[in-house]
C-alpha positions as CSV (number, residue, x, y, z in Angstrom):
1,M,-78.3,124.3,304.3
2,R,-81.6,125.3,305.7
3,T,-81.5,127.7,308.6
4,A,-82.8,126.8,312.0
5,R,-85.2,129.6,312.4
6,T,-88.8,128.9,313.5
7,D,-91.5,128.2,310.9
8,A,-94.4,129.1,313.2
9,V,-95.2,132.4,311.6
10,P,-95.3,131.4,307.9
11,I,-97.1,128.1,308.6
12,A,-99.7,129.9,310.7
13,I,-100.2,132.5,307.9
14,L,-100.6,129.7,305.3
15,S,-102.9,127.7,307.5
16,A,-105.1,130.7,308.1
17,A,-105.1,131.6,304.4
18,A,-106.1,128.0,303.4
19,L,-108.9,127.9,306.0
20,S,-110.2,131.3,305.1
21,T,-110.4,130.5,301.4
22,A,-112.0,127.2,302.2
23,A,-114.6,129.0,304.3
24,A,-115.2,131.5,301.5
25,N,-115.7,128.6,299.1
26,L,-118.4,127.2,301.4
27,L,-120.1,130.6,301.5
28,M,-120.0,130.6,297.7
29,N,-121.7,127.2,297.6
30,V,-118.7,125.4,296.2
31,P,-119.4,121.7,296.8
32,P,-117.5,120.3,299.7
33,L,-116.7,117.2,297.7
34,H,-115.1,119.3,295.0
35,M,-112.9,120.9,297.7
36,A,-112.0,117.6,299.2
37,L,-111.1,116.0,295.9
38,N,-108.9,118.9,295.1
39,L,-106.9,118.1,298.2
40,V,-106.3,114.6,296.8
41,G,-104.6,116.3,293.9
42,V,-102.6,118.5,296.3
43,C,-101.4,115.4,298.1
44,A,-100.3,113.7,294.9
45,Y,-98.4,116.8,293.8
46,A,-96.7,117.1,297.2
47,A,-95.5,113.5,296.7
48,L,-94.3,114.3,293.2
49,A,-92.3,117.3,294.6
50,L,-90.7,115.0,297.1
51,L,-89.4,112.9,294.3
52,G,-87.2,115.8,293.3
53,D,-84.8,114.6,295.9
54,Y,-84.1,111.6,293.7
55,D,-84.7,112.8,290.1
56,P,-82.5,115.6,288.6
57,H,-85.1,116.2,285.9
58,I,-87.7,117.5,288.4
59,L,-86.4,121.1,288.2
60,C,-89.7,123.0,287.6
61,D,-93.4,122.2,288.0
62,T,-95.6,120.3,285.6
63,V,-97.0,123.5,284.0
64,Q,-93.6,124.8,283.0
65,S,-92.3,121.3,281.9
66,G,-95.3,121.0,279.5
67,E,-96.7,117.9,281.3
68,T,-100.0,119.6,282.1
69,A,-100.4,120.8,278.5
70,V,-99.8,117.3,277.2
71,A,-102.1,115.8,279.8
72,T,-104.8,118.4,278.9
73,L,-104.6,117.5,275.2
74,A,-104.8,113.8,276.0
75,L,-107.7,114.2,278.4
76,G,-109.7,116.2,276.0
77,A,-109.2,113.8,273.2
78,A,-109.9,110.7,275.3
79,A,-113.0,112.2,277.0
80,L,-114.5,113.4,273.7
81,F,-113.7,110.5,271.4
82,I,-112.9,107.4,273.4
83,T,-114.3,107.1,277.0
84,V,-115.3,109.0,280.1
85,N,-114.6,106.1,282.4
86,P,-112.4,107.6,285.1
87,Y,-110.2,104.5,285.5
88,L,-109.5,104.4,281.8
89,L,-108.9,108.1,281.7
90,L,-106.4,107.8,284.6
91,A,-104.6,105.0,282.7
92,A,-104.5,107.0,279.5
93,I,-103.1,110.1,281.1
94,F,-100.6,108.0,283.0
95,I,-99.3,106.3,279.8
96,V,-99.2,109.7,277.9
97,L,-97.2,111.3,280.7
98,I,-94.7,108.4,280.8
99,M,-94.2,108.8,277.1
100,Y,-93.6,112.5,277.5
101,Q,-91.1,111.9,280.3
102,L,-89.2,109.5,278.1
103,F,-89.0,112.2,275.5
104,M,-87.7,114.7,278.1
105,K,-85.1,112.3,279.4
106,A,-83.9,111.2,275.9
107,V,-83.9,114.5,274.2
108,L,-83.6,117.2,276.9
109,A,-80.7,117.7,279.3
110,P,-81.6,118.4,282.9
111,A,-81.4,122.2,282.4
112,K,-84.2,124.5,283.2
113,K,-84.1,126.4,279.9
114,E,-84.4,123.3,277.7
115,I,-87.3,121.8,279.8
116,A,-89.0,125.2,279.9
117,L,-88.7,125.7,276.1
118,A,-90.3,122.3,275.5
119,G,-93.0,123.2,278.0
120,M,-93.7,126.5,276.2
121,A,-94.0,124.6,272.9
122,A,-96.5,122.2,274.4
123,Q,-98.5,125.1,275.9
124,A,-98.5,126.8,272.5
125,V,-100.0,123.7,270.9
126,L,-102.6,123.6,273.6
127,A,-103.4,127.2,273.2
128,A,-103.9,126.8,269.5
129,M,-106.1,123.8,270.0
130,A,-108.1,125.7,272.6
131,V,-108.7,128.6,270.3
132,L,-110.1,126.3,267.6
133,V,-112.3,124.5,270.1
134,V,-113.7,127.7,271.8
135,T,-114.2,129.6,268.6
136,G,-116.5,127.1,267.0
137,G,-114.7,123.8,266.5
138,L,-116.7,122.2,269.3
139,P,-119.9,123.5,270.8
140,G,-119.6,124.1,274.5
141,G,-115.8,124.0,274.3
142,A,-115.3,126.6,277.0
143,S,-117.5,124.7,279.4
144,L,-115.4,121.6,278.9
145,A,-112.1,123.4,279.2
146,G,-112.8,124.7,282.7
147,P,-113.2,121.4,284.5
148,V,-110.2,119.9,282.6
149,L,-107.9,122.7,283.8
150,T,-109.2,122.9,287.4
151,G,-109.7,119.2,288.1
152,F,-111.8,117.0,285.9
153,F,-112.5,114.4,288.5
154,S,-113.2,117.0,291.2
155,A,-115.8,118.7,289.0
156,A,-117.5,115.6,287.7
157,G,-117.3,113.5,290.9
158,V,-116.0,109.9,290.9
159,H,-116.6,106.7,292.9
160,P,-115.0,107.0,296.4
161,A,-112.7,104.1,295.7
162,L,-110.7,106.1,293.1
163,P,-109.7,109.0,295.4
164,A,-109.1,106.6,298.2
165,V,-106.6,104.6,296.2
166,S,-105.1,107.7,294.7
167,L,-104.5,109.2,298.1
168,A,-103.0,105.9,299.3
169,A,-100.6,106.0,296.3
170,A,-99.6,109.6,297.1
171,I,-98.7,108.6,300.7
172,L,-97.0,105.2,300.0
173,I,-94.8,106.3,297.0
174,P,-92.7,108.8,299.0
175,L,-92.4,106.4,301.9
176,L,-91.1,103.7,299.5
177,F,-88.5,106.0,298.1
178,R,-87.5,107.2,301.5
179,A,-87.0,103.6,302.6
180,L,-84.7,103.0,299.6
181,N,-82.7,106.2,300.4
182,P,-79.7,106.8,300.1
183,E,-79.2,104.0,297.5
184,M,-82.0,105.3,295.4
185,R,-80.7,108.8,295.4
186,L,-77.2,107.7,294.3
187,L,-78.6,105.4,291.6
188,S,-80.9,108.0,290.1
189,Q,-78.0,110.6,289.7
190,G,-76.1,108.5,287.2
191,L,-72.7,106.8,286.9
192,P,-70.6,109.5,288.5
193,F,-72.5,109.0,291.8
194,S,-73.0,105.2,291.8
195,Q,-70.9,102.4,290.4
196,R,-73.7,99.9,290.6
197,P,-74.4,97.9,287.4
198,R,-76.3,99.6,284.6
199,R,-79.3,97.3,285.1
200,A,-79.7,98.7,288.7
201,R,-79.5,102.3,287.4
202,V,-82.0,101.6,284.6
203,A,-84.4,100.1,287.2
204,A,-84.1,103.1,289.4
205,S,-84.7,105.5,286.5
206,A,-87.7,103.4,285.4
207,G,-89.1,103.5,288.9
208,L,-88.9,107.3,289.1
209,I,-90.6,107.6,285.7
210,V,-93.5,105.4,286.7
211,A,-93.9,107.1,290.1
212,R,-93.8,110.6,288.6
213,G,-96.2,109.7,285.8
214,L,-98.7,108.2,288.2
215,L,-98.5,111.1,290.7
216,A,-98.7,113.7,287.9
217,A,-101.7,112.0,286.4
218,I,-103.5,111.9,289.7
219,S,-102.7,115.5,290.5
220,F,-103.8,116.7,287.1
221,L,-107.1,114.8,287.1
222,F,-108.0,115.9,290.7
223,A,-106.6,119.4,290.8
224,G,-105.7,120.5,287.3
225,L,-103.4,123.5,287.4
226,T,-104.4,124.5,290.9
227,C,-101.5,123.3,292.9
228,C,-98.6,123.8,290.5
229,I,-96.3,125.9,292.8
230,G,-95.2,123.1,295.1
231,I,-91.8,122.3,293.7
232,S,-90.7,126.0,293.6
233,V,-92.1,126.7,297.1
234,R,-90.3,123.7,298.6
235,R,-87.0,124.8,297.2
236,L,-87.6,128.5,298.0
237,H,-88.4,127.9,301.7
238,R,-85.4,128.1,303.9
239,G,-87.0,127.1,307.2
240,A,-86.9,123.7,309.0
241,L,-90.3,122.5,307.6
242,P,-90.3,123.1,303.8
243,D,-92.7,120.2,303.2
244,A,-95.3,121.6,305.5
245,A,-94.9,125.0,303.9
246,M,-95.2,123.4,300.4
247,F,-98.3,121.5,301.2
248,L,-100.1,124.4,302.8
249,S,-99.1,126.7,299.9
250,M,-100.6,124.3,297.4
251,A,-103.7,123.8,299.5
252,C,-104.2,127.6,299.7
253,L,-103.7,128.0,296.0
254,G,-106.1,125.2,295.2
255,Q,-108.8,126.6,297.4
256,A,-108.2,130.1,296.1
257,A,-108.5,128.8,292.5
258,L,-111.8,127.2,293.4
259,L,-112.9,130.6,294.8
260,V,-111.8,132.4,291.7
261,G,-113.7,129.8,289.6
262,A,-116.8,130.4,291.6
263,L,-116.6,134.1,291.2
264,A,-115.2,134.5,287.7
265,G,-115.2,131.1,286.0
266,P,-112.8,128.2,285.8
267,L,-110.8,129.5,282.9
268,R,-109.8,132.6,284.9
269,A,-109.0,130.3,287.9
270,A,-106.7,128.3,285.6
271,A,-105.1,131.5,284.4
272,V,-104.4,132.6,287.9
273,S,-102.8,129.3,288.7
274,W,-100.7,129.4,285.6
275,A,-99.5,132.9,286.5
276,C,-98.7,131.8,290.1
277,S,-96.6,129.0,288.6
278,Y,-94.3,131.3,286.7
279,A,-94.3,134.0,289.4
280,V,-93.1,131.7,292.2
281,F,-90.6,129.9,290.0
282,S,-89.1,133.3,288.9
283,L,-88.7,134.2,292.5
284,Y,-87.0,130.9,293.3
285,Y,-84.8,131.1,290.2
286,T,-83.5,134.6,291.1
287,R,-82.6,133.4,294.6
288,R,-81.1,130.0,293.9
289,V,-77.5,129.4,295.1
290,H,-76.2,127.0,292.5
291,V,-77.1,125.3,289.2
292,Y,-77.0,121.6,288.6
293,D,-74.1,120.7,286.3
294,R,-75.7,119.1,283.3
295,Y,-72.5,117.5,282.1
296,Q,-72.2,115.4,285.2
297,Q,-75.2,113.4,284.1
298,S,-74.2,110.1,282.5
């Protein structure tokens, strides 16, 4: 149970930090459009974190699960060899992430260690590919890697319709699942929690896969690795407003990553975000109160 203490102090600190880093970005001549599009990715990731109330597989963020690494490989291949049309890129990343989720659900039990091991394997493949690209496999590979890891759409700029539709999806998807609560929550947890027909449970699982894949694709393409701490922060926070603390934390990290990118380059900004992902998750993991029983899952 969350305690009833006030959230005024942490929210005020996070708000001040986010505004300060945003102001520093403006002083460093970071384009305001880049900053605004990064927030679209933050909103999508916040919506994805809210789906954790319905999906037992959402135990760690998209960096640790390997979804970001898989999306990075898919985006690099698609942008280099197929198309740079943003709508087609979004569709391609969406399909790839759905396929990876199907792999996780079919092969991996909802245990942090198994998901984390698969994520590390995906990151190792990405690292090996990055070394080949940067060391001569592709001229200008490092300059391409930066925007991919820190928000490909934010760096390149897209037609206003795409971020508008993406933001609408990030708002409407959590509202839809909340309207279906508690039935959706029971269906998504499997047979021990809901005696509804198998068809209804399959439909609930498919809905979660599609929603998560779309939100993860939007978040990755607009913000890259720069808002990956949301799930851990939401579960770590014990105040009355965990969603507000989560959103402000991600916004702060996103703006801080843009600042680091302006000062030291986008690759270092991505490295900072990656380190924050594991640092915040480690803090949450050591303070958690119980572990989901994997053998209850049907």
